C-alpha positions in Angstrom: 48.6 -37.8 -131.4 45.8 -36.3 -133.4 44.1 -37.9 -136.3 45.8 -35.5 -138.8 49.3 -36.5 -137.5 48.3 -40.2 -137.8 47.6 -39.7 -141.5 50.8 -37.8 -142.1 53.1 -40.7 -141.1 51.2 -43.3 -143.2 51.2 -40.9 -146.2 54.9 -40.3 -145.8 55.5 -44.1 -145.7 53.4 -44.7 -148.9 55.1 -41.8 -150.7 58.5 -43.3 -149.8 57.6 -46.7 -151.1 56.3 -45.2 -154.3 59.4 -43.2 -154.9 61.9 -46.0 -154.0 60.1 -48.9 -155.6 58.3 -47.2 -158.5 54.8 -48.4 -157.6 51.7 -46.5 -158.6 49.4 -45.2 -155.9 46.6 -47.6 -157.0 49.1 -50.5 -156.5 49.5 -49.9 -152.7 47.4 -50.2 -149.7 48.2 -49.5 -146.0 47.7 -52.8 -144.3 48.6 -51.8 -140.7 50.3 -49.0 -138.9 51.7 -48.6 -135.4 53.0 -45.6 -133.4 55.5 -46.4 -130.7 57.2 -44.1 -128.2 60.4 -43.9 -130.4 59.3 -44.8 -133.9 56.4 -45.4 -136.2 55.9 -48.5 -138.4 53.8 -48.8 -141.5 53.0 -52.1 -143.4 52.0 -51.6 -147.0 50.7 -54.4 -149.3 51.1 -54.5 -153.1 48.1 -54.8 -155.4 47.7 -55.3 -159.2 44.5 -54.6 -161.0 42.7 -54.2 -157.6 43.9 -57.6 -156.3 46.4 -58.1 -153.5 49.6 -60.0 -154.4 50.3 -62.8 -151.9 53.2 -62.1 -149.6 54.0 -58.8 -151.3 54.5 -56.5 -148.2 56.7 -53.5 -147.5 57.5 -52.4 -144.0 58.6 -48.8 -143.4 60.1 -47.5 -140.1 60.1 -43.8 -139.4 61.6 -41.9 -136.5 59.6 -39.4 -134.5 60.8 -36.6 -136.9 59.1 -38.3 -139.7 62.2 -39.5 -141.5 62.4 -43.0 -142.9 65.0 -45.1 -141.1 64.4 -48.5 -142.7 62.6 -50.1 -145.6 62.1 -53.8 -146.2 60.1 -55.1 -149.2 59.0 -58.4 -150.8 57.3 -56.6 -153.7 57.5 -58.0 -157.2 58.2 -56.2 -160.4 55.2 -56.1 -162.7 55.8 -55.7 -166.4 53.5 -53.1 -168.0 52.2 -54.3 -171.4 51.1 -51.8 -174.0 
């Protein structure tokens, strides 16, 4: 696959995690990504104020059509103070 296609599946995974778990873009970082023959997998870590949160990982599986087929997460809810 080309580099542009590589970016598309990781972006899709991050956008899905953001929408389902309500995490801001600056609170996520792609840790690892893998493209297999039948599916793609993206591992995203959670951050707060620029620091990674220990053991806070989401894994997203996508089929070759780019549709999310599975999401697992150990993210924590962070209370926003005003």
